[in-house]
N, C-alpha and C positions, 0 to 999 in steps of 0.2 A: 748464416748457419745458426741454428737453434741450439742452445746448451741448456740441459736440464740439470739442476743441482739439487741433490737430496742431502739435507742436514741430519746427520745421525739417524738414519732410517732404522726401524726396529723389527719390521715384518718382512721376512723373506718373500712371501707371496706378492706383497705390494712391489718390492724392488724387482721381482721377476716380471710382473706385468709392465712396469715402467721400462725395463730393458727391452721388452718386445715392442712397446710403443716407440721407444727411441730408435730402434732399427727401422721400423715401418715408416718413420717420418724423417729418417736420415739426420737425427739429432745426436749430439754427443752427450754422454752422461757423466756427471761428476758426483762422486760420493764423498761426503765429508764425515769423518769418523770423530770419536770412536763409535763403532756400531757393533752390535752382537752378531750381525750377519756374516756368514762365511760364503764365499763365492761358490763353494761346492755343495751348499745346502740343497737337499732334495726338492724342497718346495720352490726354491728359487729357480732351479733348473726346470722344474715342471712348468712353472708359470711363464719362464722365458723361452721354453721349448728349445728348438735348435737355432733360434735367432741369435743367441748370445754370442756365438762365434763371429758374427758380423758386426758386433757392437764396438763402437769407439767409446772407451770410458777411461776415467782417471779417478784415483783414490788419493784422498788427502788425510793426513793424520788429525788435522784440526781445522777450525774455521780460519784461524790466523794463517795457516799455511796456504789455504785456498785464496784468502784475500791479498796475501803477499804477492801471489802470482797473477791475480785477476783484478786488482784494485782499480785499474783504469778501464774496465769493460762496462758495458751497459747492463747492469745487474738489477733485476726486479725481484722483489721479495713478496711472496704470496702469504697473506695473513687475514684472519677474520677481523682483525682490528683496524684494517685500513679503511679509509673513506673513498679510495680510488677504485672505481669499477674497472675490472680488467679489460673490458671491451672498449673503454674510452681512451685507451692509449693508441697513438699512431705508431704501430710497430714497423710500418713501411719505411720510416725515416731512417732506420738503423741499417747502415750497410755493412758494418764491421761485425755483425753478429749480435745476438741477444742472449743474455743469461738470465734464467728464472730459477729462483731458489724456493724450495719448499721445505717446510719444517718437518720434524718427525711426528709420528702418529700420536704420541702422548702429550707433548708440550709445545709443538710447533717450533717457531724460531725464537732465539733469545730476544727479549724486549730491548735490551741495549743495542742490538744490531738493528732492530726495526726502528727505534727512535733516531738512530744515527742516519738511517737512509729513509726516513719517513716519506719523502717526496717520491720515492721509487717503490713504495708498497702498493700491492694490488689486493683486491677483494673479489671473491666470487659471491654474488648476491645469493642469499638463501633466506628462509623464513627466520624470524627473530629467535625462535626457540631452538634452532639447530646449532650445534656447536661447530661442526665441521663436515666436510665431505670426506669420503675415503681418499687416501693420499694418491693412489693410482688414477682414480677418477679426476681429481683436481689437476693433476699433471696433464691428462688427456684434454680436459676442458680448455685450459689455458693454452696449451701447445697449439691446438687446432685453431683457436682464434688468431694466434700469431701467424700461423701458416695461411689462414683464409686471407688475412690482410695483405699477405705477401704473394697472393695468387697461387698458393700451393706450389711455389717454386721447386722444381726438381722432383715432384711427386707425380705419379701416374693419375690422370684424371679419368681414364677409361681402363677396361680390363685388358691386361697385357698377357697374363699367364694363359688364359683360355682363349683369348682372341676378342677383339673389339666387338664382334658380332655374335658373341656367345649367347646373349639374352634375347 
């Protein structure tokens, strides 16, 4: 099971898009506060559409509360400062689930957290002059690599809603 963790997200539209992605890939979403986002925010609902009702998600007051509960999990931390390419990890070896944490749109993840878990940091390659990708895009990129390596377990690989021979 894939677990997407958002650290203090700031933009409702990003969180809504990530919620929609989480439902589509059967991932659990964890949101670490504090965050200015309210779950009834219009842009959050618009981006998440009607998928939000099917989402498995948890909210934590702080990073400490999250780590207290999940300290023993396989947690990866996505940051531009890592030297570890996200595609070079063998995600197939994790049977107990994978947790991937993404920082907020303005500051990313706390440096103290990254230094403590340096061996589990991941980087999405980009040109040297780029500071970052959009948060929801970064979540999708890393999530689909993990799922690809796991054979898209539990995901439909052909059209189900309109029928396999629709095209």
